[in-house]
N, C-alpha and C positions, 0 to 999 in steps of 0.2 A: 208367759204372757196369755191372756186367753185370745179368744178370736174378736171380741168386742174391743179389745184392744188396739189390734192392727188398723182400723179404719183413725183413728184419732192420730196414731203414730203416722202413720203415711199423710195426714192432712200438717203436721208437723212439719214434716220433711218438704211437703210441698211449700209450705208458707218460708220455710227458710230457703229454697234454693228459686223461689221467686221474687223473694227481696233482695236477695246477692244479683240475678239477673238483671233485673229492673236497677238499680244500681251501678252496676256495670254499663247496662247500655245507658244510661244517663251520663257518664264519666264520659262515654266514649263519641256522644252525640254532641254535648255540649262544651265550649270553652268557655264557658261563666262560671266561676266558681261563687258567686252569690246562687248562683240557681241551683247548682247541684250540693249546695249546704241546706237550700231551703228544701229542697226536694227531699236528702237524708235525714232530716227531725219528721218530716212527717212521716215516711215508711219506717222511721223506727220507732215512734209513736205508736203506731197500727200494730207494727209487727208485738211489741211488748204490751199493749193495752194501755199505755200509761196515760197521765192527765197533761204531762208537758214534757216536751223534749227540745232541751236547746242546743245549740253549739256555742260556746265560751272558747273568746282566743285571745291569748296573753300577749301583752305589750314586752318593749322589752325591760321595766323596770319591774316586772313581776305582778302588775294589776290587770285588769283583762274586761272584757266587754261582749255580753250576749249578743252575738250577731246574727242568729238565725234562731228560730223559734215554732213550736207547733204545740198548740196547745186543744184540750176535747173539753168542749163545751164551756167554757171558760171555769173549769171547778178549780183552777189554781190562776193566780195575777201573772200577768205579762210581765215580762222582764226584759221582752226584745228592746236593744239599745241602753239598756242600764249598763253604767262603770261600776266596778267593784275592785277596792284597794289593792294591793297586794299580799296586807295581812290578811285579807279571806282565804288565801288558801298560800299557806306557810312555805316558805322556800326547802323546807324539810320533804313538805309533803310532794311538791313539783320535783325534787328532785328524785324522789321515787317514783314518780310518772315514768320521767325520763329514763332511769336507769334501770329499771326492771320492767317498765312497762306495767305499772301494776295497777289494777283494775279494782273498785272498791265497791263495795252493797252494804248501804244502812239499812238496819231495821230500827226506826226509832221505838217502837213498841217494846223491843226487847233492848234495848238501848245497847246492840252489837253492831259492827262493822265487818262483815266479811271480807277479805283481801285475797285478790287473786293474780301475783306476779305472773309477768309472760315468758321472762328470763329469769335466771338465778341472778344474784347482786355480785355473788361473787367471782363466777363462773362466764357470766353471759351466755350461757346455754339456755334455749329455747324449752321452757317448762311443760307440762301437760296441766289442762285446764284444773286446778286444784283451787279450792274455795277455802281460805283458814279464818275463822270468826273469834272474834274477841270483844273486851268491851270497848266501848266506844267513847272519846271524850264528852264532857258533858256539855261543856261550850258547842260542840257539834251540833249536840242532839237538840240544844236551845235553838241553835242558829235555823235549822229545819223545823223545828215545831212553829218558832214566829213565823213561818213560812208558809203553816198550813201542810207541811208533807209528813207521809209516815214510811216513805220507804224513796232511799234514793241509789241511783247506781251511775257511777263515773267510770268512764272508758278515756285516756288518754290519745290525742291526737299526735303524730309524730312529721316533723316537716324534715324529709328528707332529701337530700342533694343527688340526683341520677348521675350528673356528671363528675361527683365527689365520691365512688361509692365507698372509700375508706373515710371519709369524714364522718363525725360523731353525728347522728342527727339532735336536731331540739325539739322542748317540748313546744309547740303551735298553738293547742287548746286542748279542750275538753268536749268529748258528747255524754251530754250530763240527761239522767230519763228523772223525773219526778213523780209521785204519786200520793193523791191525800189519803190513800188506805193504805195498808197493809199490802207489802207485792212480794211471793216468791220468784228470785230469780235464779232460772236453773244453768247446769251447765253448759246445756247445747246452746242455750239463748246467748249464755256469755261468748262462747267460741263464733257465733253468727256474728253478735256484736263488734267483734276483733276482725272478722273480716271485711264487716263494715266500713270500719275506723281504719284496714289498710288500704280499702280503697278511694276512702277519702284523700290519705296522706299520697296517692298515687294524681290524683286530683289536684291538690295543693302543688306538687311538685310541676305538675303539667303549665299551673297556672303562672309558676314562677318561671320557666323557663319561656311563657306566652310574654311576659313580662320585660325579662331581662333583651328578649327579642325585639320589642318593641321601643324600648331604649336604646337599642345599638343603632336601628334603622332609623330614629331621631336623630343619633349623635352623625349617623354618614350622612345626613341630608342636610345639617346645618354643615 
């Protein structure tokens, strides 16, 4: 590494640490999950330099809705509030997001998808952040092109019950970044985004506990 490279590397480290610090501070400061999600998509979009970042939440039937979104200068259309059928994200894909915590990166121009499992599907052990590229389904390429997307990144958001540490987590939703031009996602960026997703999972657990506490208070008052 040359001397010229060091300032860039230091700046990237600072940006990553700043993002995580702001996310952690926001979660500790606010009990409003929607406010936390809105902050998350804005911070992630700035961190990646993406054109659109959205938070997609699943319903029990596998369908979903975009519940938070940040867009750069309207370079991509808004999807906020739109609902999508379960077929848009097949059950097999949802299972991999849940079982392996699998992140995916789609390079539309080269028609390849990079898969980066967080843990082994066989052993359940946490893996190093590696990205394995393969050809992507043509239907998915056409789907992204129709939305004006040339690069996409998807990170699963899990819902874990802190009161039941042995219980299996549920697939709560997806953190999705879209870009209207080809964009390379680096391993260190993916690692930071996984830490962001982990922070969001903590916020969801906090929100669930708060909702349960309010429901209990209402029952006792009744």
